[in-house]
Each structure stands twice: as structure tokens, then as C-alpha cells.
RORO-391728 format. One line per 8 residues: number of its first residue (from 0); for each residue x, y, z of N, C-alpha, C. Coordinates in Angstrom, 1 decimal. Layout:
NUM	X Y Z X Y Z X Y Z ~ ...
END
This chain:
0	109.4 151.1 178.2 108.2 150.2 177.1 108.5 152.0 177.2 ~ 106.8 151.8 176.0 106.0 152.8 175.4 104.6 153.5 176.0 ~ 105.3 154.7 175.3 104.1 155.2 176.2 102.8 154.6 175.2 ~ 102.2 154.0 177.5 101.5 153.9 176.5 99.1 154.6 176.0 ~ 99.9 155.7 176.8 98.6 157.1 176.5 99.2 157.9 175.6 ~ 100.5 157.5 174.6 100.1 158.6 173.3 100.7 158.1 172.6 ~ 100.1 157.3 171.3 101.0 156.8 170.4 101.2 155.4 170.9 ~ 100.1 154.1 170.8 100.7 153.3 171.9 100.9 152.5 170.6
8	101.6 151.8 169.8 102.5 150.8 169.0 102.0 149.1 169.5 ~ 101.2 149.1 169.0 101.1 147.3 169.8 102.2 146.1 169.1 ~ 103.4 146.6 167.5 104.1 146.5 166.9 105.6 146.5 167.7 ~ 105.4 147.8 168.2 106.8 149.0 168.6 107.5 147.6 170.4 ~ 105.9 148.3 170.8 105.1 147.5 172.6 106.1 146.3 172.8 ~ 105.5 145.3 171.6 106.4 143.9 171.2 107.7 143.7 170.7 ~ 107.9 144.5 169.8 109.3 145.1 170.1 110.6 145.1 171.3 ~ 109.9 146.0 172.1 110.3 147.2 173.4 110.5 146.3 174.0
16	109.7 145.2 174.2 109.6 144.0 175.2 110.2 143.1 175.1 ~ 111.1 142.9 173.5 111.5 141.2 173.8 113.2 141.9 173.5 ~ 113.5 142.9 173.6 114.7 143.8 173.4 114.9 143.3 175.2 ~ 114.1 143.8 176.0 114.7 144.3 177.5 113.9 142.9 177.8 ~ 113.5 141.4 177.5 113.8 140.5 177.9 114.8 140.3 177.4 ~ 115.5 139.5 176.4 116.7 139.6 176.4 117.9 140.1 176.9 ~ 117.9 141.8 177.2 118.9 141.7 177.4 118.6 141.3 179.4 ~ 118.3 141.8 179.7 118.1 140.2 181.0 118.5 138.8 181.1
24	117.6 138.5 179.9 118.0 136.6 179.8 119.4 136.8 181.0 ~ 119.9 137.0 179.8 121.5 137.3 179.5 122.2 138.2 181.0 ~ 122.0 139.5 181.5 121.9 139.3 182.8 122.6 138.8 183.9 ~ 121.8 137.4 183.4 120.5 135.9 184.6 120.7 134.4 184.4 ~ 121.5 134.9 183.2 121.4 132.7 183.0 123.0 132.5 183.3 ~ 123.5 131.6 183.9 123.9 131.4 183.9 125.2 131.2 183.0 ~ 126.9 131.9 182.5 128.0 132.4 181.9 128.1 130.7 181.1 ~ 127.9 130.2 180.4 128.2 129.1 179.3 129.8 129.1 179.8
32	130.4 129.4 180.3 132.1 128.2 180.8 131.6 128.3 182.0 ~ 130.3 128.3 182.7 130.7 127.8 183.9 130.3 126.3 184.4 ~ 131.8 126.1 184.9 131.7 124.5 184.9 129.9 123.8 185.7 ~ 129.5 122.4 184.7 130.1 121.7 183.5 129.1 122.6 182.6 ~ 130.3 122.7 181.6 129.8 124.0 180.6 128.8 123.3 179.5 ~ 128.5 121.8 180.0 127.2 121.7 178.8 126.8 122.0 178.9 ~ 126.1 121.6 180.4 125.0 121.9 180.1 124.8 123.8 180.2 ~ 125.3 124.6 180.3 125.4 125.9 180.7 124.6 126.2 178.8
40	125.9 125.0 178.5 125.9 125.5 176.7 124.5 124.8 175.8 ~ 123.8 124.2 176.9 122.8 123.9 176.4 121.7 124.4 176.2 ~ 121.5 125.0 177.6 120.3 126.1 178.4 119.9 126.7 177.3 ~ 121.7 127.8 177.0 121.3 129.1 176.5 121.3 128.7 175.1 ~ 121.9 127.7 174.5 121.2 126.9 173.2 119.6 127.7 172.8 ~ 118.8 126.9 174.2 117.3 127.3 173.3 116.8 128.5 174.2 ~ 117.6 129.5 174.9 116.9 130.0 175.3 117.7 131.4 175.2 ~ 118.3 131.1 173.9 118.6 132.2 173.9 118.7 131.7 171.5
48	117.9 131.5 171.5 117.7 130.7 169.9 116.4 131.4 169.7 ~ 115.5 133.1 169.8 115.0 134.1 169.7 113.9 133.3 169.6 ~ 112.1 134.1 169.2 111.4 133.4 169.9 110.6 135.1 170.3 ~ 109.4 134.5 170.7 108.7 135.8 169.9 108.9 137.0 172.0 ~ 108.8 135.5 172.7 109.0 136.0 174.0 107.7 136.8 174.7 ~ 107.1 136.2 174.0 105.2 136.7 174.3 104.7 136.6 175.7 ~ 105.3 134.9 176.6 105.3 134.8 178.1 104.8 135.8 179.0 ~ 106.5 136.0 178.7 107.4 137.5 179.6 106.6 138.3 179.3
56	106.3 139.5 177.9 105.5 140.2 178.0 104.6 140.4 178.2 ~ 103.5 139.2 178.8 102.4 138.9 178.6 102.4 139.1 180.6 ~ 103.5 138.9 181.4 103.4 139.2 182.4 104.2 141.1 183.1 ~ 105.1 141.8 182.4 105.1 142.6 181.8 103.2 143.9 181.9 ~ 102.9 143.7 181.4 101.5 144.0 180.2 100.8 143.8 181.3 ~ 100.8 142.8 182.2 99.8 142.5 182.9 100.0 143.9 184.1 ~ 100.4 143.7 184.1 101.7 144.3 185.3 101.5 145.9 185.5 ~ 101.5 145.8 183.9 101.0 147.8 183.9 100.1 147.6 183.7
64	98.7 147.0 182.7 97.4 146.7 182.7 97.4 147.7 184.8 ~ 97.4 146.7 185.4 97.6 146.9 186.8 97.8 148.5 187.9 ~ 99.0 148.7 187.1 99.5 150.1 187.4 100.9 149.9 188.2 ~ 101.6 148.7 187.8 102.9 148.1 188.0 103.5 148.9 187.9 ~ 105.5 148.6 188.1 106.6 149.0 187.1 107.4 148.4 186.5 ~ 106.6 147.8 185.4 107.4 147.2 184.5 108.6 146.3 185.4 ~ 109.8 147.6 185.4 111.0 147.0 185.9 111.2 146.0 186.6 ~ 110.4 145.7 188.4 110.7 145.2 188.9 109.8 143.6 189.2
72	109.4 143.4 187.6 108.6 142.6 187.2 109.8 141.7 186.7 ~ 111.1 142.3 185.8 111.7 141.8 185.3 112.2 140.3 185.5 ~ 112.6 139.9 186.9 113.2 138.7 187.3 111.9 137.5 186.8 ~ 111.1 138.1 187.3 110.0 137.2 187.1 109.1 137.0 186.2 ~ 109.9 138.5 184.9 108.9 137.1 183.6 110.4 136.6 182.4 ~ 111.6 136.8 183.1 112.6 136.3 183.1 112.2 134.4 183.5 ~ 111.9 134.3 184.3 111.5 133.2 184.4 110.3 132.0 183.6 ~ 109.2 133.4 183.4 108.5 132.7 182.5 109.1 132.6 181.5
80	110.2 132.8 180.6 110.4 132.8 179.9 110.9 131.5 179.7 ~ 112.5 131.2 180.7 112.9 130.2 180.9 112.0 128.8 181.3 ~ 110.6 128.7 181.8 109.2 128.0 181.6 109.2 127.6 180.6 ~ 109.0 128.5 179.5 108.1 128.2 178.1 109.0 127.8 177.5 ~ 110.4 127.6 178.1 112.2 127.4 176.5 112.1 126.0 177.6 ~ 112.5 125.5 178.1 112.0 124.2 179.4 110.6 123.4 178.9 ~ 109.6 123.4 178.4 108.6 123.1 177.6 108.3 122.7 176.4 ~ 109.4 123.7 175.7 109.8 123.3 174.4 111.1 122.8 174.3
88	112.0 122.3 174.6 113.1 121.0 174.6 112.9 119.5 174.7 ~ 111.7 119.7 175.7 110.6 118.7 176.0 110.1 118.0 175.1 ~ 108.8 119.0 174.6 108.3 118.7 173.8 109.0 118.4 172.6 ~ 110.1 118.4 172.3 110.5 118.2 170.8 111.2 117.0 171.4 ~ 111.3 115.9 173.0 112.2 114.9 172.9 112.0 114.0 171.7 ~ 112.1 113.2 171.6 111.7 111.6 170.2 110.6 111.2 171.4 ~ 110.5 111.4 172.6 109.5 109.8 173.3 108.5 111.1 173.3 ~ 108.2 112.5 172.6 107.2 112.9 173.3 106.8 113.7 171.1
96	107.3 114.6 170.6 107.3 115.0 169.3 108.3 114.5 168.5 ~ 108.8 114.3 168.9 109.9 113.8 167.9 110.6 114.9 167.6 ~ 110.4 116.2 167.6 110.4 117.7 166.4 112.5 117.5 166.0 ~ 112.5 118.0 164.7 113.9 118.4 164.2 114.0 119.3 164.5 ~ 113.3 121.0 164.6 113.7 121.8 163.9 113.0 122.7 164.7 ~ 113.4 123.8 165.8 112.6 124.6 166.7 113.5 125.7 167.0 ~ 112.2 127.6 166.4 113.0 128.8 166.6 113.9 128.8 165.4 ~ 113.8 127.8 164.0 115.0 128.0 163.4 115.9 126.9 163.0
104	116.4 126.6 164.0 117.2 125.8 164.8 117.5 124.6 164.7 ~ 118.1 123.8 165.2 117.7 122.0 165.3 117.5 122.3 166.9 ~ 116.9 121.0 166.7 116.2 120.8 168.0 117.2 120.4 169.0 ~ 117.5 121.1 170.6 117.9 120.5 171.9 118.8 118.9 171.1 ~ 117.3 118.2 172.1 118.3 116.7 171.7 118.6 116.4 170.2 ~ 118.9 117.3 169.0 119.9 117.4 168.0 121.4 117.8 168.3 ~ 121.5 118.8 169.2 122.3 119.8 169.2 123.6 118.4 170.3 ~ 122.4 118.2 170.9 123.7 118.3 172.6 123.0 117.0 173.5
112	121.7 116.3 172.3 122.3 114.1 173.1 121.0 115.0 173.4 ~ 120.2 113.4 173.7 118.4 113.5 174.8 119.0 113.6 175.8 ~ 120.1 113.3 176.6 119.9 112.8 178.4 120.6 113.9 178.8 ~ 121.0 114.8 177.7 121.5 116.4 178.3 120.3 117.4 178.3 ~ 120.0 116.9 176.4 118.6 118.1 176.2 118.1 117.6 178.1 ~ 117.3 116.9 178.4 116.5 116.5 179.1 116.9 117.4 180.6 ~ 118.4 116.9 180.7 118.5 118.6 181.9 118.3 119.6 181.8 ~ 119.1 119.9 179.8 119.2 121.3 180.5 117.2 121.7 180.7
120	116.4 121.0 180.1 114.6 121.8 180.2 115.0 121.8 181.9 ~ 115.2 121.1 182.8 115.4 121.1 184.1 116.2 122.2 184.4 ~ 116.9 122.1 184.1 117.8 123.5 184.7 117.4 124.3 185.0 ~ 117.5 125.3 183.6 116.2 125.8 182.1 114.8 126.0 183.8 ~ 113.7 125.2 184.7 113.1 125.5 185.3 113.0 124.7 187.4 ~ 114.2 124.6 187.3 114.5 125.4 188.5 115.1 126.9 188.3 ~ 115.9 127.0 188.1 116.5 128.5 187.3 115.2 129.2 187.0 ~ 114.6 129.0 186.8 112.8 129.8 186.8 112.7 129.9 188.0
128	112.7 128.7 189.3 112.1 129.4 190.0 113.1 129.9 191.1 ~ 113.7 129.3 191.2 115.5 130.5 192.2 115.0 131.6 192.2 ~ 114.6 132.2 190.2 114.7 134.0 190.2 113.4 134.0 190.8 ~ 112.2 133.5 190.7 110.7 133.9 191.1 110.7 133.7 193.1 ~ 111.8 133.3 193.0 111.7 132.9 194.8 112.9 133.8 195.3 ~ 113.2 134.6 194.2 114.6 135.2 195.3 113.6 137.1 195.7 ~ 114.5 138.1 195.8 113.6 139.0 195.7 114.8 139.9 195.6 ~ 116.2 139.4 195.1 116.3 140.2 194.3 116.1 141.1 192.7
136	116.4 142.4 192.3 115.2 142.9 191.8 114.0 143.1 191.7 ~ 113.8 142.9 192.2 112.0 142.6 193.0 111.9 143.3 194.1 ~ 112.7 144.2 194.8 112.6 144.9 196.7 111.5 145.4 196.3 ~ 111.0 146.0 195.6 109.2 146.6 195.9 108.4 146.3 195.8 ~ 108.3 144.6 195.2 107.4 144.4 195.6 107.4 144.0 196.8 ~ 106.3 143.4 198.1 106.4 142.8 199.2 106.5 141.4 198.8 ~ 106.9 140.6 199.7 107.7 139.7 199.6 106.0 138.5 199.6 ~ 104.7 138.8 200.5 104.1 137.9 199.9 102.9 137.6 198.9
144	103.1 139.1 198.0 103.3 138.9 196.4 103.9 138.2 196.2 ~ 105.7 137.7 195.7 105.5 137.7 195.3 105.8 135.6 195.7 ~ 105.2 135.2 196.3 105.3 134.0 196.3 103.6 133.7 195.9 ~ 103.7 134.1 196.3 101.3 133.5 196.3 102.1 134.1 194.0 ~ 102.4 134.8 194.1 102.9 134.8 192.0 103.3 133.2 192.5 ~ 104.4 133.4 192.6 105.0 131.3 192.4 104.6 130.7 193.2 ~ 103.8 130.2 193.7 102.9 129.9 193.9 101.6 129.3 192.4 ~ 101.4 130.5 192.1 100.1 130.8 191.2 101.1 129.4 190.2
152	102.7 130.0 189.5 102.9 129.4 188.8 102.5 128.3 188.9 ~ 103.3 127.8 190.1 103.8 126.3 190.7 102.6 125.1 189.8 ~ 102.0 125.6 190.5 100.2 125.4 189.9 99.9 125.2 189.1 ~ 100.4 126.1 188.5 99.7 126.4 186.8 100.9 125.5 186.2 ~ 101.5 124.6 186.6 102.5 123.6 185.7 102.6 122.4 185.8 ~ 101.7 122.2 186.9 102.3 120.8 187.4 101.3 119.6 187.4 ~ 100.8 118.7 187.8 100.0 117.9 187.3 98.7 117.8 186.5 ~ 97.7 118.7 187.4 96.8 119.6 187.5 96.6 120.5 185.9
160	97.4 120.8 186.3 97.9 122.3 185.3 98.7 121.5 183.6 ~ 99.5 121.8 183.9 100.4 122.2 182.2 100.9 120.8 181.9 ~ 101.5 119.6 182.2 101.4 119.1 183.0 100.3 117.6 182.4 ~ 99.3 118.0 183.3 97.4 117.1 182.9 97.5 116.7 181.4 ~ 97.4 118.5 180.3 96.7 118.3 180.0 98.4 117.7 178.7 ~ 99.4 117.8 178.9 100.5 117.7 178.1 100.6 115.2 178.0 ~ 99.9 115.1 179.0 99.5 114.1 179.0 97.9 112.9 178.2 ~ 97.3 114.0 178.5 96.2 113.6 178.1 96.7 113.4 176.3
168	97.2 114.6 175.9 97.6 115.0 174.8 99.0 114.2 173.6 ~ 99.2 113.0 175.2 100.2 112.3 174.4 99.4 111.5 174.0 ~ 98.1 110.9 175.7 97.1 109.6 175.5 96.9 109.9 174.9 ~ 96.3 110.8 173.9 95.4 111.0 172.2 95.4 110.9 171.2 ~ 96.8 110.6 171.0 97.3 110.1 170.1 96.9 109.2 169.6 ~ 96.6 109.0 168.3 95.3 107.9 166.6 94.4 107.5 168.6 ~ 93.1 108.4 168.5 92.3 108.4 169.0 91.4 109.2 168.3 ~ 90.3 109.0 168.7 89.3 109.0 168.3 88.4 110.9 169.6
176	88.9 111.7 169.7 88.4 111.9 171.5 87.2 113.1 171.0 ~ 86.7 113.3 172.0 85.0 114.0 171.9 85.4 115.4 172.2 ~ 85.5 116.5 172.3 85.3 117.6 172.5 85.4 118.3 174.1 ~ 85.6 117.7 174.7 85.7 118.2 175.8 87.0 117.0 176.0 ~ 87.4 116.2 175.8 88.6 115.8 175.6 89.7 118.0 175.5 ~ 89.1 117.7 173.9 90.6 118.6 173.5 89.9 120.2 174.0 ~ 88.7 120.5 174.6 88.9 121.7 175.6 90.2 121.2 176.8 ~ 89.7 120.6 177.4 91.1 119.6 178.5 92.2 120.5 177.7
184	92.8 120.0 176.4 94.3 119.6 176.4 94.4 120.8 176.5 ~ 93.5 122.0 175.7 93.4 123.1 175.1 94.0 123.9 176.8 ~ 93.3 123.6 177.8 93.2 124.6 178.4 94.0 124.2 178.9 ~ 94.5 123.4 179.1 95.8 122.8 180.2 96.6 123.0 179.9 ~ 97.7 121.7 178.3 98.7 122.2 177.9 99.3 123.4 177.4 ~ 98.2 124.1 177.3 99.0 126.0 176.1 98.6 127.0 177.3 ~ 97.5 127.1 177.6 96.3 128.2 178.7 96.8 128.2 179.6 ~ 97.2 127.3 180.7 97.7 127.6 182.0 98.9 128.2 181.9
192	99.9 127.7 180.8 100.6 128.8 181.1 100.8 130.9 181.2 ~ 99.7 130.8 180.4 99.3 131.4 179.2 98.7 132.3 180.1 ~ 98.0 131.7 181.2 97.3 132.6 181.7 98.0 132.2 183.5 ~ 98.3 131.5 183.3 99.6 132.3 184.5 100.0 133.6 185.3 ~ 101.0 133.7 183.2 101.6 134.8 183.1 100.7 136.1 183.8 ~ 99.8 136.4 182.6 99.2 137.0 183.2 98.1 137.7 185.0 ~ 97.9 136.8 185.4 97.4 135.8 186.7 98.7 137.0 187.1 ~ 100.2 136.7 187.6 101.1 136.8 188.0 101.7 137.8 187.8
200	101.3 138.3 186.5 102.0 139.7 186.4 100.9 140.8 187.3 ~ 99.5 140.1 187.4 98.4 141.2 188.4 99.0 140.4 189.6 ~ 99.3 140.0 190.1 99.3 139.8 191.4 100.5 140.7 191.8 ~ 101.7 140.8 191.6 102.9 141.6 191.3 102.8 142.6 191.0 ~ 102.7 142.9 190.4 100.8 144.5 190.5 100.9 144.8 191.5 ~ 100.1 144.2 192.9 99.0 144.6 193.5 97.6 145.1 192.9 ~ 97.3 144.2 191.8 96.0 143.9 191.5 95.2 144.0 192.2 ~ 94.1 145.0 192.1 92.6 144.2 193.3 92.2 142.3 193.0
208	91.6 142.3 193.4 90.6 141.4 193.8 89.8 141.3 192.0 ~ 89.2 142.0 192.3 88.6 143.1 190.4 89.4 142.6 190.4 ~ 90.0 143.9 189.1 91.1 143.5 188.3 91.0 141.9 187.6 ~ 92.1 141.3 188.9 92.4 140.0 189.3 91.7 139.0 188.5 ~ 90.5 138.4 188.5 89.1 137.9 188.1 89.4 138.2 186.5 ~ 89.4 139.8 185.9 88.9 139.4 185.0 90.5 139.9 184.4 ~ 92.0 140.0 184.9 92.7 139.5 184.1 92.0 137.8 183.9 ~ 92.1 136.7 184.7 92.1 135.7 184.8 91.2 134.9 183.2
216	90.6 135.4 183.1 89.2 135.5 182.0 89.8 136.0 180.8 ~ 90.6 137.1 181.4 91.3 137.9 179.9 92.8 136.1 179.0 ~ 93.2 135.8 180.4 94.3 135.0 179.7 93.4 133.5 179.8 ~ 91.9 132.6 180.3 91.9 132.0 180.1 91.7 132.0 178.4 ~ 90.8 132.6 178.2 90.7 133.2 176.6 90.9 133.3 175.3 ~ 92.4 134.1 175.9 93.6 133.6 175.2 94.6 133.0 174.3 ~ 94.5 131.8 176.3 95.4 131.3 176.2 94.7 130.0 175.4 ~ 93.2 129.6 175.5 93.1 129.4 173.9 92.6 129.6 173.3
224	92.6 130.4 172.3 93.0 131.1 170.8 94.3 130.9 170.8 ~ 95.3 131.0 171.5 96.6 130.7 171.1 97.4 129.0 170.1 ~ 96.1 128.7 171.1 97.0 127.4 171.5 95.0 126.2 169.5 ~ 94.1 126.9 169.9 93.7 126.8 168.3 94.6 127.4 167.1 ~ 95.1 128.4 168.0 96.2 129.2 166.1 97.1 128.4 166.1 ~ 97.8 127.9 167.1 99.0 126.9 166.7 98.4 125.6 166.0 ~ 98.2 125.4 166.2 96.6 123.8 165.5 96.6 124.5 163.8 ~ 96.2 125.1 163.8 96.0 126.0 162.8 97.0 126.0 161.8
232	98.2 126.3 162.1 99.3 127.0 162.0 100.7 125.7 161.3 ~ 99.8 125.0 162.7 100.6 123.2 161.8 99.8 123.0 160.5 ~ 98.7 123.0 160.4 98.6 123.0 158.0 98.8 123.6 157.2 ~ 98.5 125.1 158.1 98.8 125.7 156.7 99.7 126.6 157.2 ~ 101.2 127.0 157.8 101.8 127.9 158.0 103.0 127.3 157.2 ~ 104.0 128.2 157.3 105.1 128.4 156.4 106.6 128.3 157.8 ~ 107.2 126.7 157.1 108.7 126.1 158.0 109.3 127.2 158.9 ~ 110.1 128.3 157.3 110.6 129.2 157.4 110.0 130.0 158.0
240	108.3 130.4 158.2 108.6 131.5 159.3 108.5 131.0 160.5 ~ 107.8 129.9 161.1 107.9 129.2 161.9 108.5 128.9 162.9 ~ 109.8 128.1 162.2 110.7 127.7 162.3 111.2 126.6 162.9 ~ 110.0 125.8 163.2 109.5 124.5 163.6 109.0 123.5 162.4 ~ 109.0 122.0 163.0 108.5 121.5 162.4 107.0 121.9 161.8 ~ 106.7 121.5 160.5 105.5 121.0 160.6 104.6 120.6 159.7 ~ 103.3 120.6 159.8 102.8 118.7 160.0 103.3 118.1 161.1 ~ 104.1 118.1 161.7 103.8 117.5 163.1 102.9 117.2 163.7
248	102.2 117.5 164.0 100.5 117.1 164.4 99.7 116.2 164.1 ~ 99.8 116.5 163.0 98.8 115.4 161.4 100.3 113.8 161.6 ~ 101.7 114.3 162.0 102.3 112.8 161.5 102.1 112.2 162.8 ~ 101.9 113.1 164.3 101.7 112.0 165.0 100.2 111.9 165.6 ~ 99.2 112.2 164.9 98.0 112.2 164.1 97.1 112.7 166.1 ~ 97.3 114.0 166.2 97.1 114.3 167.9 95.8 114.6 167.3 ~ 95.7 115.0 168.7 94.1 115.7 169.1 94.1 117.7 168.3 ~ 93.2 118.0 167.7 93.8 119.2 167.3 92.5 120.0 166.9
256	92.1 120.8 167.4 91.3 121.3 167.0 91.0 121.6 165.5 ~ 90.9 121.4 164.5 91.0 121.1 163.2 90.6 119.9 162.4 ~ 91.7 118.8 163.7 91.1 116.9 163.2 89.3 117.8 163.6 ~ 89.2 118.4 164.8 87.6 117.8 165.2 86.6 118.3 164.6 ~ 87.4 120.3 163.7 85.8 120.8 164.0 86.3 121.8 162.2 ~ 87.7 121.1 161.5 87.9 121.6 160.9 88.1 123.2 160.5 ~ 89.0 124.0 159.5 89.9 125.6 159.1 89.0 126.3 160.1 ~ 88.2 126.1 159.3 87.0 127.5 159.3 86.9 127.8 160.0
264	86.2 126.3 161.4 85.3 126.7 162.5 86.0 126.5 163.6 ~ 87.5 126.2 163.6 88.3 126.5 164.1 88.5 128.0 163.8 ~ 88.7 128.5 163.5 89.6 130.3 163.0 88.1 131.4 163.5 ~ 87.3 130.6 163.3 86.0 130.9 164.7 86.0 130.7 165.3 ~ 86.4 129.6 166.0 86.5 130.1 167.1 87.3 130.5 168.1 ~ 88.5 130.8 166.8 89.7 131.9 168.0 90.0 132.8 168.3 ~ 88.7 133.6 166.7 88.4 135.2 167.3 87.8 135.3 168.1 ~ 85.9 134.3 167.8 86.0 134.4 169.0 86.2 134.2 170.1
272	87.2 133.7 170.9 88.1 134.0 172.1 88.6 134.9 172.4 ~ 89.8 135.6 171.0 90.1 137.3 171.5 89.6 137.8 171.9 ~ 88.2 138.0 170.6 87.0 139.0 171.1 86.5 139.0 173.1 ~ 86.2 138.0 173.4 85.6 137.8 175.1 87.0 137.6 175.4 ~ 88.1 138.1 174.9 89.5 138.4 175.9 89.0 139.9 176.1 ~ 88.6 140.9 174.8 89.3 141.8 174.4 87.9 142.3 176.0 ~ 86.8 142.2 176.0 85.7 142.4 176.4 85.8 142.4 177.9 ~ 86.5 141.0 177.9 86.3 140.8 179.5 88.2 141.8 180.6
280	88.2 143.3 179.5 89.0 144.6 180.5 88.1 145.2 179.9 ~ 87.7 145.4 179.8 86.6 146.3 179.7 85.9 147.1 180.7 ~ 86.9 147.8 181.5 87.0 148.6 182.8 88.0 148.7 183.5 ~ 89.1 148.4 182.5 90.2 148.9 182.8 90.6 150.4 181.5 ~ 91.5 150.7 181.7 92.0 152.1 181.3 93.1 151.6 180.1 ~ 93.8 153.0 179.6 94.2 152.5 177.9 95.7 151.8 178.8 ~ 96.0 152.1 179.9 97.6 150.7 180.9 97.0 149.3 180.1 ~ 95.6 148.5 180.0 95.4 147.6 179.5 95.7 147.3 177.5
288	95.5 148.7 176.7 95.9 148.6 175.8 97.0 147.9 175.3 ~ 98.6 147.5 176.1 99.2 146.3 175.7 98.2 144.9 175.3 ~ 97.6 144.7 176.4 96.5 143.4 176.3 96.0 142.7 175.3 ~ 94.8 144.1 175.6 94.1 144.0 174.4 94.6 143.7 172.6 ~ 96.4 144.2 172.2 96.3 144.5 171.1 97.1 143.8 170.8 ~ 98.0 142.7 172.1 98.2 141.1 171.8 97.3 140.0 171.6 ~ 96.2 140.1 172.9 94.9 139.4 171.7 95.4 139.9 170.3 ~ 94.9 140.8 169.6 94.6 140.8 168.1 96.0 139.8 168.0
296	97.2 140.5 168.2 97.8 139.9 167.4 98.2 138.3 167.7 ~ 97.7 137.4 168.5 97.1 136.0 169.0 96.4 135.3 167.5 ~ 95.3 135.8 167.6 94.9 135.8 166.1 94.6 136.5 164.9 ~ 95.8 136.5 164.8 96.3 137.0 163.4 97.5 137.1 163.1 ~ 98.3 136.3 164.5 99.8 136.2 163.5 99.7 134.4 162.5 ~ 100.7 134.7 161.8 101.1 133.8 160.8 102.2 133.5 161.7 ~ 103.0 133.6 162.4 103.9 132.6 162.3 104.1 132.8 164.2
END
């Protein structure tokens, strides 16, 4: 990764991080010709379709922020991207958002059918825990830290985490929701995974309790900001740039920040959350600059 203390560039960091993750994905994914070929082709189709790779980069950046080695956490970072891709495949299904486009390509179920798409998501989630729960590639990290980080990730994904947020989001469609319900959806549906990536990176880098508390606060703020921006882009974004269907929140009558507060207030809230996230890293040195710049990127993103 780029030299964080000398001439740091957020764009370069994100670009190099993306390449690092994609190279590692290729080395860890089952071959598309492995039997049964259909499931492995479907897994690879969505996982290799592109994307910003922000979540695995956050694992790396949090590890580096506490003085850890990014090479040592690459399998865990790839696992985070597998988890994210599983959520996208399932979100796009007809029973949920019923989207036709993801990362500029037809959604998984449009190419492979609903049954294989469901199983591809399941397989990616399972493969992620295979990577997280073995020591290969992470030998320099004590087993206790790997176990704690894996438990952290599992907890973030469960019925009291991301899945819970998705359920409330689904059950809120077509209803008038209050601010507390909207906050719950944002905190859990999207925020939990982003926060977990940051906390897990810190854990694997052997963060102190004080550092981990600061990273947790940072993750909570940017996870919330990311979903607000996503809500805004569903209204204002360009489909070609975003690589996915826009307007689906409106067509599905989903609970969103712009629907409750309007676009300008939503933007103001996202900017405020990003400022708070950066402030939470006040005690960190320049090694946390990637986290700070990624937070700024969140609120400035147009895709």
C-alpha cells in the first residue's frame, strides 16, 4: 500500500487497495470449472463484477491505523467482500428489491436463475467463514484475535444485526415510519457490516481497548453516513455511474432519509456524521489517514 506518512493519496490508496483485494480474491476463490460448475460460475460472476471494495479496504485501513500489517489480514478482508457480495445477490432477488442491474451487469438471478442465485449467496457467506476461521495466510495473528474477529463479524450479520435491519426495512415498505425506525434500519442494515469491518481490522491489528472504542465510534458514524448517501444517490444518481437500478427505493416505497427529511437535510446529516467520524480518530497518528480520507470520500461520492 502507499506510504501513509509521505505523500499520502486517498485515490491512490483506494486504487491500490482494490487491486490488492482483487488479486487475493482470484487466489482464494474456487475455480469456475470445479464441480458443480454452475454454483462456482455464479459465485465468481458477482464477486468479480467490480465494485469499490470499500469494506475489505476498511479492514486493511483499520489494521494499519493501529500498526498492524495489511498482508496479514488479506484473507479476512476478502471474506468481508464475499459477505458484502452475498448481501447484494440476495438484496437483488425478486422477493426483496427485485433489481435487474448490479455493478453495471444483469443481477445474478437474471443470469443464473433465482435458485442458483440464492445458493451462490449462501455459498459466498459460507466461504467467507471458511477464510475467517482458518489461520492460513494469517499465521502472524494469534488465534484468539482471529476467533474474536470472526465472532464479531458473525454477530454483526445476524438477526440482531444486518439481517434485523433488512427485515425492518422490508416490513416498513409502503408505511409511514418514524425517525427511530429509520435510524434502526440505517444502523443495522448497512452500518453493522461497515462497523464490523473496521472493528475486525482493529482487532486483528491487536488494537488497544481505547483504540478499538475509537474505531467503533468511527465505524458507526461512517456506516450511517454511507447509507444516507446511498439513499440520496437512489434519487439523484446516474444509473451508468452507479452500475445499478436507480429509483428502486421510490418504486418499492422504502423508508429512506430523503423521504423523511428531504435531500438537503439528508446531505447535511451525512456531512455532520463524517465530521464526527474523523473527530473520533483524534488520538490516532498519520497511519489513520486512510480512514479519515475514506470517510471524506463517503460523503463526496457520486457513485
